[in-house]
N, CA, C and O atoms as a MOPAC input file, in Angstrom:
PM7 MOZYME 1SCF
protein

 N    -81.27000 1   -56.02400 1    -0.80500 1
 C    -80.29600 1   -54.95500 1    -0.66200 1
 C    -80.06800 1   -54.33200 1    -2.03200 1
 O    -79.56700 1   -55.00400 1    -2.93400 1
 N    -80.41300 1   -53.11000 1    -2.20100 1
 C    -80.23400 1   -52.45200 1    -3.49900 1
 C    -79.01200 1   -51.54900 1    -3.45700 1
 O    -78.75900 1   -50.84600 1    -2.47800 1
 N    -78.27500 1   -51.59100 1    -4.53700 1
 C    -77.09300 1   -50.73400 1    -4.64700 1
 C    -77.44800 1   -49.54300 1    -5.51900 1
 O    -78.12400 1   -49.68300 1    -6.53700 1
 N    -76.99200 1   -48.38900 1    -5.11600 1
 C    -77.24100 1   -47.18500 1    -5.90000 1
 C    -76.17900 1   -47.08300 1    -6.98600 1
 O    -75.00500 1   -47.35500 1    -6.73600 1
 N    -76.58700 1   -46.69000 1    -8.19500 1
 C    -75.58600 1   -46.50100 1    -9.25400 1
 C    -74.68900 1   -45.30800 1    -8.93100 1
 O    -75.08600 1   -44.39200 1    -8.21100 1
 N    -73.48800 1   -45.33400 1    -9.47000 1
 C    -72.54800 1   -44.23600 1    -9.24700 1
 C    -73.10900 1   -42.94900 1    -9.84600 1
 O    -73.72900 1   -42.96500 1   -10.90900 1
 N    -72.89200 1   -41.87500 1    -9.17500 1
 C    -73.36800 1   -40.58600 1    -9.65200 1
 C    -72.48800 1   -40.09500 1   -10.79800 1
 O    -71.27000 1   -40.27500 1   -10.77800 1
 N    -73.11000 1   -39.48000 1   -11.78500 1
 C    -72.37100 1   -38.90300 1   -12.89800 1
 C    -72.01300 1   -37.46800 1   -12.54900 1
 O    -72.88600 1   -36.60900 1   -12.42600 1
 N    -70.74800 1   -37.22500 1   -12.39400 1
 C    -70.30400 1   -35.88300 1   -12.06500 1
 C    -69.89000 1   -35.12700 1   -13.31300 1
 O    -69.68800 1   -35.72300 1   -14.37100 1
 N    -69.76900 1   -33.84400 1   -13.19300 1
 C    -69.39800 1   -32.99300 1   -14.32100 1
 C    -68.01800 1   -33.34100 1   -14.86600 1
 O    -67.73600 1   -33.08600 1   -16.03700 1
 N    -67.15600 1   -33.91800 1   -14.03700 1
 C    -65.79300 1   -34.21800 1   -14.47800 1
 C    -65.73400 1   -35.39700 1   -15.45100 1
 O    -64.75900 1   -35.52700 1   -16.19100 1
 N    -66.75800 1   -36.26000 1   -15.46700 1
 C    -66.71100 1   -37.40900 1   -16.37200 1
 C    -67.63500 1   -37.26600 1   -17.58100 1
 O    -67.66000 1   -38.13800 1   -18.44900 1
 N    -68.38400 1   -36.18300 1   -17.64000 1
 C    -69.27900 1   -35.96500 1   -18.77400 1
 C    -68.58600 1   -35.05600 1   -19.77300 1
 O    -68.16100 1   -33.94900 1   -19.44000 1
 N    -68.47700 1   -35.54700 1   -21.02000 1
 C    -67.79400 1   -34.78500 1   -22.06100 1
 C    -68.68800 1   -33.66000 1   -22.57900 1
 O    -69.90500 1   -33.81300 1   -22.68800 1
 N    -68.07700 1   -32.56000 1   -22.88600 1
 C    -68.76600 1   -31.43700 1   -23.50300 1
 C    -68.83100 1   -31.69400 1   -25.00300 1
 O    -67.90300 1   -32.26600 1   -25.57300 1
 N    -69.90700 1   -31.28100 1   -25.63900 1
 C    -70.07800 1   -31.52200 1   -27.07000 1
 C    -68.85200 1   -31.02400 1   -27.84000 1
 O    -68.40700 1   -29.89100 1   -27.66000 1
 N    -68.31800 1   -31.89500 1   -28.70300 1
 C    -67.15600 1   -31.54500 1   -29.50600 1
 C    -65.83600 1   -31.88600 1   -28.84500 1
 O    -64.78900 1   -31.80200 1   -29.48800 1
 N    -65.85600 1   -32.27100 1   -27.56800 1
 C    -64.61800 1   -32.57300 1   -26.85800 1
 C    -64.49100 1   -34.05200 1   -26.48200 1
 O    -63.51900 1   -34.44500 1   -25.83700 1
 N    -65.46400 1   -34.87000 1   -26.87800 1
 C    -65.41200 1   -36.29000 1   -26.53800 1
 C    -64.35500 1   -36.98500 1   -27.38800 1
 O    -64.12100 1   -36.61000 1   -28.53600 1
 N    -63.72400 1   -37.99500 1   -26.81500 1
 C    -62.73700 1   -38.77800 1   -27.55800 1
 C    -62.94000 1   -40.25400 1   -27.22300 1
 O    -63.39700 1   -40.58000 1   -26.12800 1
 N    -62.60700 1   -41.14500 1   -28.15100 1
 C    -62.79800 1   -42.57500 1   -27.88300 1
 C    -61.82800 1   -43.05600 1   -26.80700 1
 O    -60.71900 1   -42.53700 1   -26.67500 1
 N    -62.25900 1   -44.04600 1   -26.04700 1
 C    -61.40100 1   -44.59100 1   -25.00400 1
 C    -60.47300 1   -45.67200 1   -25.54800 1
 O    -59.40900 1   -45.91300 1   -24.97700 1
 N    -60.86000 1   -46.32600 1   -26.64200 1
 C    -60.04300 1   -47.38400 1   -27.22900 1
 C    -59.81500 1   -47.04600 1   -28.70200 1
 O    -60.76300 1   -46.77800 1   -29.44100 1
 N    -58.57400 1   -47.06100 1   -29.11200 1
 C    -58.24100 1   -46.79400 1   -30.50200 1
 C    -58.39000 1   -48.07100 1   -31.31400 1
 O    -58.14700 1   -49.15800 1   -30.79100 1
 N    -58.78500 1   -47.96900 1   -32.58200 1
 C    -58.84400 1   -49.13900 1   -33.45000 1
 C    -57.43400 1   -49.66800 1   -33.64700 1
 O    -56.49700 1   -48.90600 1   -33.88500 1
 N    -57.29900 1   -50.97100 1   -33.54400 1
 C    -55.99300 1   -51.58800 1   -33.69200 1
 C    -55.94600 1   -52.34100 1   -35.01200 1
 O    -56.97400 1   -52.79600 1   -35.51400 1
 N    -54.75800 1   -52.47000 1   -35.56300 1
 C    -54.57900 1   -53.23000 1   -36.79600 1
 C    -54.90000 1   -54.69200 1   -36.52100 1
 O    -54.73000 1   -55.15400 1   -35.39300 1
 N    -55.36500 1   -55.43800 1   -37.53700 1
 C    -55.67100 1   -56.85100 1   -37.33700 1
 C    -54.45100 1   -57.61500 1   -36.83600 1
 O    -53.32600 1   -57.37700 1   -37.27400 1
 N    -54.69400 1   -58.51800 1   -35.92900 1
 C    -53.63900 1   -59.34900 1   -35.36800 1
 C    -53.37200 1   -60.53300 1   -36.29200 1
 O    -54.27300 1   -60.99200 1   -36.99400 1
 N    -52.15900 1   -61.01600 1   -36.29100 1
 C    -51.82400 1   -62.21900 1   -37.04400 1
 C    -52.03900 1   -63.43000 1   -36.15200 1
 O    -51.80700 1   -63.36800 1   -34.94500 1
 N    -52.48200 1   -64.52800 1   -36.74500 1
 C    -52.70600 1   -65.76100 1   -36.01800 1
 C    -51.58300 1   -66.71700 1   -36.37800 1
 O    -51.21300 1   -66.83700 1   -37.54600 1
 N    -51.04000 1   -67.39600 1   -35.37800 1
 C    -49.94800 1   -68.31300 1   -35.62800 1
 C    -50.38600 1   -69.72500 1   -35.26300 1
 O    -50.71000 1   -69.99500 1   -34.10600 1
 N    -50.39800 1   -70.61400 1   -36.22700 1
 C    -50.76200 1   -72.01200 1   -36.00000 1
 C    -49.71300 1   -72.88500 1   -36.65000 1
 O    -49.46300 1   -72.77500 1   -37.85000 1
 N    -49.09700 1   -73.75100 1   -35.86700 1
 C    -48.06000 1   -74.66400 1   -36.37900 1
 C    -46.96100 1   -73.91800 1   -37.12400 1
 O    -46.57000 1   -74.30700 1   -38.22500 1
 N    -46.46100 1   -72.82900 1   -36.51000 1
 C    -45.36900 1   -72.02400 1   -37.06900 1
 C    -45.71000 1   -71.37500 1   -38.40100 1
 O    -44.80400 1   -70.97700 1   -39.13400 1
 N    -46.98300 1   -71.25900 1   -38.73500 1
 C    -47.40500 1   -70.57000 1   -39.95800 1
 C    -48.14900 1   -69.31400 1   -39.53700 1
 O    -49.14000 1   -69.39300 1   -38.81000 1
 N    -47.68700 1   -68.17400 1   -39.98100 1
 C    -48.34600 1   -66.92300 1   -39.64300 1
 C    -49.38700 1   -66.61700 1   -40.70600 1
 O    -49.09500 1   -66.64000 1   -41.90100 1
 N    -50.61500 1   -66.32800 1   -40.25500 1
 C    -51.72100 1   -66.04400 1   -41.15900 1
 C    -52.23400 1   -64.65100 1   -40.83400 1
 O    -52.63700 1   -64.38500 1   -39.70100 1
 N    -52.22300 1   -63.78200 1   -41.79600 1
 C    -52.72300 1   -62.42200 1   -41.61100 1
 C    -54.24900 1   -62.46700 1   -41.57200 1
 O    -54.86300 1   -63.11800 1   -42.41800 1
 N    -54.87200 1   -61.79000 1   -40.61100 1
 C    -56.33100 1   -61.79400 1   -40.49200 1
 C    -57.02100 1   -61.28900 1   -41.75100 1
 O    -58.15400 1   -61.68300 1   -42.02700 1
 N    -56.37400 1   -60.44200 1   -42.50700 1
 C    -56.99300 1   -59.90300 1   -43.71400 1
 C    -57.05600 1   -60.92900 1   -44.83400 1
 O    -57.79200 1   -60.73300 1   -45.80100 1
 N    -56.30700 1   -62.01100 1   -44.72800 1
 C    -56.25600 1   -63.01000 1   -45.78700 1
 C    -56.81500 1   -64.34000 1   -45.32400 1
 O    -56.29900 1   -65.39300 1   -45.70100 1
 N    -57.85800 1   -64.30900 1   -44.51600 1
 C    -58.48600 1   -65.53000 1   -44.02300 1
 C    -59.93000 1   -65.57300 1   -44.48300 1
 O    -60.55100 1   -64.53800 1   -44.72300 1
 N    -60.45800 1   -66.78000 1   -44.60400 1
 C    -61.84700 1   -66.99600 1   -44.97100 1
 C    -62.52200 1   -67.78500 1   -43.86200 1
 O    -61.96100 1   -68.76000 1   -43.36000 1
 N    -63.71100 1   -67.37600 1   -43.48000 1
 C    -64.45000 1   -68.07500 1   -42.43500 1
 C    -65.10400 1   -69.32100 1   -43.02400 1
 O    -65.61400 1   -69.30300 1   -44.14500 1
 N    -65.07900 1   -70.40400 1   -42.24700 1
 C    -65.70700 1   -71.66300 1   -42.63400 1
 C    -66.55600 1   -72.12700 1   -41.46100 1
 O    -66.10600 1   -72.08800 1   -40.31500 1
 N    -67.76600 1   -72.56000 1   -41.73300 1
 C    -68.66100 1   -73.02800 1   -40.68600 1
 C    -68.71800 1   -74.55100 1   -40.71100 1
 O    -68.80200 1   -75.15900 1   -41.77700 1
 N    -68.67400 1   -75.15400 1   -39.54100 1
 C    -68.76700 1   -76.60400 1   -39.42000 1
 C    -69.91200 1   -76.91900 1   -38.46100 1
 O    -69.93800 1   -76.42200 1   -37.33500 1
 N    -70.84200 1   -77.73300 1   -38.90000 1
 C    -71.94300 1   -78.14800 1   -38.03200 1
 C    -71.57600 1   -79.47200 1   -37.38500 1
 O    -71.18200 1   -80.42100 1   -38.06300 1
 N    -71.71000 1   -79.52600 1   -36.06300 1
 C    -71.36000 1   -80.72700 1   -35.30900 1
 C    -72.56800 1   -81.21000 1   -34.51900 1
 O    -73.40100 1   -80.41800 1   -34.07600 1
 N    -72.64500 1   -82.52800 1   -34.35100 1
 C    -73.67100 1   -83.06600 1   -33.46200 1
 C    -73.23700 1   -82.77000 1   -32.02500 1
 O    -72.08800 1   -82.40400 1   -31.77500 1
 N    -74.16400 1   -82.93300 1   -31.09400 1
 C    -73.89000 1   -82.57800 1   -29.69100 1
 C    -72.70400 1   -83.33600 1   -29.11600 1
 O    -71.89000 1   -82.75600 1   -28.39800 1
 N    -72.59600 1   -84.62200 1   -29.42100 1
 C    -71.52000 1   -85.44100 1   -28.86300 1
 C    -70.15200 1   -84.94700 1   -29.32600 1
 O    -69.24300 1   -84.81100 1   -28.50600 1
 N    -69.98600 1   -84.67800 1   -30.61300 1
 C    -68.70900 1   -84.17000 1   -31.12700 1
 C    -68.39500 1   -82.78400 1   -30.55900 1
 O    -67.24700 1   -82.48400 1   -30.23100 1
 N    -69.42600 1   -81.94500 1   -30.44800 1
 C    -69.21400 1   -80.60100 1   -29.91200 1
 C    -68.72100 1   -80.66300 1   -28.46000 1
 O    -67.80200 1   -79.93600 1   -28.08200 1
 N    -69.33000 1   -81.52600 1   -27.65700 1
 C    -68.90700 1   -81.66400 1   -26.25800 1
 C    -67.46400 1   -82.15800 1   -26.17100 1
 O    -66.68600 1   -81.67000 1   -25.35100 1
 N    -67.10500 1   -83.13500 1   -27.02500 1
 C    -65.73400 1   -83.65600 1   -27.03300 1
 C    -64.74800 1   -82.57200 1   -27.44900 1
 O    -63.66400 1   -82.45800 1   -26.87800 1
 N    -65.12900 1   -81.77000 1   -28.45400 1
 C    -64.27600 1   -80.67900 1   -28.92300 1
 C    -64.04100 1   -79.66900 1   -27.80200 1
 O    -62.90700 1   -79.25000 1   -27.57200 1
 N    -65.11100 1   -79.27600 1   -27.10300 1
 C    -64.98500 1   -78.30000 1   -26.01900 1
 C    -64.12500 1   -78.84100 1   -24.88300 1
 O    -63.29600 1   -78.11400 1   -24.33600 1
 N    -64.31200 1   -80.10000 1   -24.52300 1
 C    -63.52800 1   -80.70100 1   -23.44100 1
 C    -62.04900 1   -80.78600 1   -23.83600 1
 O    -61.17100 1   -80.49200 1   -23.02400 1
 N    -61.77700 1   -81.18400 1   -25.07200 1
 C    -60.40100 1   -81.26100 1   -25.54900 1
 C    -59.75300 1   -79.88100 1   -25.49200 1
 O    -58.62000 1   -79.73700 1   -25.03500 1
 N    -60.47900 1   -78.87400 1   -25.95800 1
 C    -59.96500 1   -77.50700 1   -25.94800 1
 C    -59.69400 1   -76.99500 1   -24.54800 1
 O    -58.69600 1   -76.31500 1   -24.31200 1
 N    -60.57900 1   -77.31800 1   -23.62200 1
 C    -60.37900 1   -76.88700 1   -22.23800 1
 C    -59.17500 1   -77.57800 1   -21.62400 1
 O    -58.38300 1   -76.94600 1   -20.92500 1
 N    -59.03200 1   -78.88500 1   -21.88400 1
 C    -57.90300 1   -79.64100 1   -21.33000 1
 C    -56.56900 1   -79.12800 1   -21.85600 1
 O    -55.61100 1   -78.98900 1   -21.09500 1
 N    -56.50300 1   -78.84700 1   -23.14900 1
 C    -55.25200 1   -78.44200 1   -23.79100 1
 C    -55.07900 1   -76.92900 1   -23.85500 1
 O    -54.04900 1   -76.43700 1   -24.31700 1
 N    -56.09500 1   -76.18500 1   -23.38600 1
 C    -56.09600 1   -74.72000 1   -23.45500 1
 C    -55.93700 1   -74.23400 1   -24.90000 1
 O    -55.11100 1   -73.37300 1   -25.20300 1
 N    -56.76600 1   -74.82300 1   -25.78500 1
 C    -56.76700 1   -74.46700 1   -27.20700 1
 C    -58.14800 1   -73.98500 1   -27.60200 1
 O    -59.15400 1   -74.41500 1   -27.03700 1
 N    -58.19200 1   -73.09300 1   -28.57100 1
 C    -59.47100 1   -72.63500 1   -29.09600 1
 C    -59.94400 1   -73.62100 1   -30.16800 1
 O    -59.15800 1   -74.42100 1   -30.67400 1
 N    -61.22800 1   -73.55600 1   -30.50700 1
 C    -61.74900 1   -74.38000 1   -31.60000 1
 C    -60.97300 1   -74.09400 1   -32.88300 1
 O    -60.69000 1   -75.00700 1   -33.65900 1
 N    -60.63400 1   -72.83600 1   -33.09900 1
 C    -59.86400 1   -72.43400 1   -34.29100 1
 C    -58.52900 1   -73.17500 1   -34.32700 1
 O    -58.16000 1   -73.74000 1   -35.35700 1
 N    -57.81300 1   -73.17400 1   -33.21900 1
 C    -56.51600 1   -73.85900 1   -33.16400 1
 C    -56.65700 1   -75.34900 1   -33.45500 1
 O    -55.85700 1   -75.92000 1   -34.19600 1
 N    -57.67200 1   -75.97400 1   -32.87200 1
 C    -57.87800 1   -77.40900 1   -33.05400 1
 C    -58.18500 1   -77.72500 1   -34.50900 1
 O    -57.59400 1   -78.63900 1   -35.08400 1
 N    -59.11100 1   -76.97000 1   -35.11300 1
 C    -59.48700 1   -77.23900 1   -36.50200 1
 C    -58.33700 1   -76.98400 1   -37.47200 1
 O    -58.13900 1   -77.76000 1   -38.40700 1
 N    -57.58500 1   -75.91900 1   -37.26700 1
 C    -56.45900 1   -75.62300 1   -38.16300 1
 C    -55.41700 1   -76.73000 1   -38.07500 1
 O    -54.91200 1   -77.18200 1   -39.10400 1
 N    -55.08500 1   -77.17700 1   -36.86100 1
 C    -54.10200 1   -78.25000 1   -36.69400 1
 C    -54.60800 1   -79.55000 1   -37.31700 1
 O    -53.85000 1   -80.24900 1   -37.99000 1
 N    -55.87200 1   -79.87700 1   -37.09900 1
 C    -56.44200 1   -81.10800 1   -37.66100 1
 C    -56.48400 1   -81.03900 1   -39.18400 1
 O    -56.17400 1   -82.02600 1   -39.85100 1
 N    -56.85500 1   -79.90800 1   -39.73600 1
 C    -56.92200 1   -79.75600 1   -41.18800 1
 C    -55.53100 1   -79.84500 1   -41.80700 1
 O    -55.34800 1   -80.50000 1   -42.83300 1
 N    -54.54800 1   -79.19000 1   -41.18600 1
 C    -53.17500 1   -79.27700 1   -41.67400 1
 C    -52.68300 1   -80.72300 1   -41.68500 1
 O    -52.06700 1   -81.17000 1   -42.65300 1
 N    -52.96300 1   -81.45600 1   -40.59000 1
 C    -52.54200 1   -82.86200 1   -40.50200 1
 C    -53.25200 1   -83.70700 1   -41.55900 1
 O    -52.63500 1   -84.58000 1   -42.16900 1
 N    -54.51600 1   -83.46100 1   -41.77600 1
 C    -55.30100 1   -84.22800 1   -42.74800 1
 C    -54.82300 1   -83.95100 1   -44.17600 1
 O    -54.71500 1   -84.87400 1   -44.98400 1
 N    -54.54100 1   -82.69900 1   -44.48100 1
 C    -54.14800 1   -82.33500 1   -45.84900 1
 C    -52.70400 1   -82.73700 1   -46.18800 1
 O    -52.34700 1   -82.82000 1   -47.36300 1
 N    -51.87300 1   -82.98700 1   -45.16800 1
 C    -50.50400 1   -83.43500 1   -45.42000 1
 C    -50.55800 1   -84.87600 1   -45.78500 1
 O    -49.52100 1   -85.48600 1   -46.04600 1

């Protein structure tokens, strides 16, 4: 069963010089971890290589607690450095 693509009508095609973006650029969002607000402009990316077993445990923990890898690592690093 093949579906036909929607037809492009004249009402949805922009005329040269009249096109406008559908999404405006937004200012960077702040990240909040353990009541500390971190501005996205003042962050540095860090890469961590994990073996398969640790990666699977990290993903499962994140899914169970509804946390991102970023949240988990920031909380663990804060706890370790204290």
